[in-house]
Structure formats: structure tokens, C-alpha cells
C-alpha positions in Angstrom: 98.0 -45.3 -44.7 100.7 -42.6 -44.3 101.1 -39.2 -45.8 103.5 -36.3 -45.1 104.3 -32.9 -46.6 104.8 -29.3 -46.0 103.1 -26.1 -47.2 104.3 -22.5 -47.1 101.5 -20.3 -45.8 101.8 -16.5 -46.6 101.1 -15.4 -43.0 102.9 -15.0 -39.7 102.9 -18.0 -37.5 100.5 -16.5 -34.9 97.8 -16.0 -37.5 98.4 -19.5 -39.0 98.0 -21.0 -35.5 94.8 -19.0 -34.9 93.3 -20.2 -38.2 94.3 -23.8 -37.5 92.3 -23.7 -34.3 89.3 -21.9 -35.8 86.5 -24.3 -36.7 84.9 -21.8 -39.1 88.2 -21.6 -41.1 88.7 -25.3 -41.0 85.2 -26.1 -42.2 85.5 -23.5 -45.0 88.8 -25.2 -46.2 87.8 -28.8 -45.9 86.1 -30.5 -48.9 82.6 -31.5 -48.1 82.6 -30.2 -44.5 79.0 -29.4 -43.6 79.7 -28.4 -40.0 82.5 -28.3 -37.5 81.6 -27.6 -33.9 83.7 -27.3 -30.7 82.5 -29.8 -28.1 85.0 -29.2 -25.4 88.5 -27.8 -24.8 90.6 -28.9 -27.8 87.8 -31.1 -29.1 85.6 -30.8 -32.3 82.9 -32.7 -34.1 82.5 -32.5 -37.8 80.1 -33.8 -40.5 81.8 -34.3 -43.8 80.2 -35.5 -47.1 82.7 -37.4 -49.3 82.9 -39.7 -52.2 85.7 -42.2 -52.5 85.4 -44.3 -55.7 81.9 -45.8 -55.6 81.4 -45.1 -51.9 79.5 -41.9 -51.1 78.5 -41.1 -47.5 78.4 -38.5 -44.7 81.1 -39.1 -42.2 80.9 -38.0 -38.6 84.4 -37.1 -37.3 85.6 -36.6 -33.7 88.8 -34.6 -33.5 90.9 -34.0 -30.5 94.0 -31.9 -30.2 96.9 -33.5 -28.1 100.4 -32.5 -27.2 99.6 -28.9 -27.8 102.6 -26.5 -27.9 101.0 -23.1 -28.6 102.2 -21.4 -31.8 104.5 -24.5 -32.6 102.8 -27.9 -32.8 100.0 -30.3 -31.9 98.8 -33.8 -32.7 95.3 -34.4 -34.0 93.6 -37.6 -33.0 90.7 -38.3 -35.5 88.0 -40.9 -35.4 85.7 -41.0 -38.4 82.5 -43.1 -38.8 80.5 -43.4 -42.0 78.0 -46.1 -41.1 77.9 -48.8 -43.8 80.6 -46.9 -45.7 83.2 -47.7 -43.1 85.4 -45.9 -40.7 88.8 -44.4 -40.3 91.1 -43.6 -37.3 94.3 -41.7 -37.4 96.7 -39.1 -36.1 98.2 -36.0 -37.7 101.3 -34.3 -36.3 101.4 -30.6 -37.3 104.4 -28.3 -36.8 104.8 -24.6 -37.7 108.1 -22.8 -38.4 108.7 -19.2 -39.2 110.3 -18.6 -42.6 111.2 -15.6 -44.7 112.1 -13.5 -41.7 108.9 -14.4 -39.9 106.6 -13.1 -42.7 105.5 -16.6 -43.7 105.0 -19.9 -42.0 106.1 -23.4 -43.1 103.5 -26.0 -42.0 104.8 -29.6 -41.8 102.5 -32.5 -41.3 102.6 -36.3 -41.0 99.4 -38.3 -41.1 99.0 -42.0 -40.1 95.7 -43.8 -40.3 93.8 -46.9 -40.8 90.5 -47.6 -42.6 87.8 -50.3 -42.3 84.5 -51.3 -43.8 83.6 -50.6 -47.4 86.4 -48.1 -47.6 88.9 -50.8 -47.0 87.2 -53.1 -49.5 87.6 -50.6 -52.4 91.3 -50.6 -51.9 93.9 -48.6 -50.1 95.4 -47.1 -53.3 92.0 -45.5 -54.2 91.5 -44.2 -50.6 95.1 -42.9 -50.4 94.6 -41.1 -53.7 91.4 -39.5 -52.5 93.0 -38.5 -49.2 96.0 -36.9 -50.9 93.6 -34.9 -53.2 91.6 -33.8 -50.2 94.7 -32.8 -48.2 96.1 -30.8 -51.2 92.8 -28.9 -51.7 92.6 -28.2 -47.9 96.0 -26.5 -47.9 95.4 -24.7 -51.2 92.2 -23.2 -49.7 93.9 -22.6 -46.3 96.8 -20.6 -47.9 94.4 -18.8 -50.2 92.4 -17.7 -47.2 95.4 -15.6 -46.1 96.1 -14.3 -49.5 92.6 -12.9 -49.8 92.6 -11.4 -46.2 
């Protein structure tokens, strides 16, 4: 499963970077996120409730930041376990670039992942569609967070 895109965030790069590293902001913007807790330097754990087709479960996610270049980029390493519902593992490369004379930030991302268990049985097209919707809602909420600030 692969996904890539870009979003224009109406904020300066420093503020976008801060928000991308703030578990409270991330939890608020991520569909179904019940908690996101720092567990070490550049490491988080999250509990996320999600429904993909007929599969509904709470997923435990372990998230690590790698290859961090402050204010510019990092790579997320994510491992998700959902018990009988299945699992997912993946990476997301995130890059930030100033636009509009530095008054806004372009966020580029590329996600690569694999799924297993019931999630894989229901079909990758259904899972990919749900992942795309979840990603789009995250970025809509993330950008709106800055617009309301």
C-alpha cells in the first residue's frame, strides 16, 4: 500500500513543525484517536478506534521518528496491532517547505505500508480507501487547527 500527497498549511514552518511533534495536536486531528502518549525521545504510543469495512477494532500504535532534520523533515516508523482485526506496519516520510514568502508551509508526505490479518482479508482496495479518507481528514483538521488559532 502506497500513498503520497501534499497539503498547504496556513502557518509558518516553525509552527507546523511544533504541531507535528505535539501529541495533543496529533491526537485531536487523527480520526478515532483515544490517546497519544510520549514514551521516549521521538517515540509515541497511541490507541485508535477504527472501522474498515466490516472490521471494527481498537488499534495500538507504536510510532518512532527517524532521520529527523528539525524544521525540515522526518520519517515515521509505525507498527499497529489490532488483535484479531490484524496489523499494519509502515513508514511515512514527511517534508516541510516554506511557501508564500514564508507565511505558509507545504507539507509533502509519502506513505508505504503493509497489512495483515482480517484487514488483509477484506481487501487492499477497501483498506486503501479508508486510509486515504483518514489521511485527508487528518490534514483537513490539522490545517483548520491553524486557521482557528
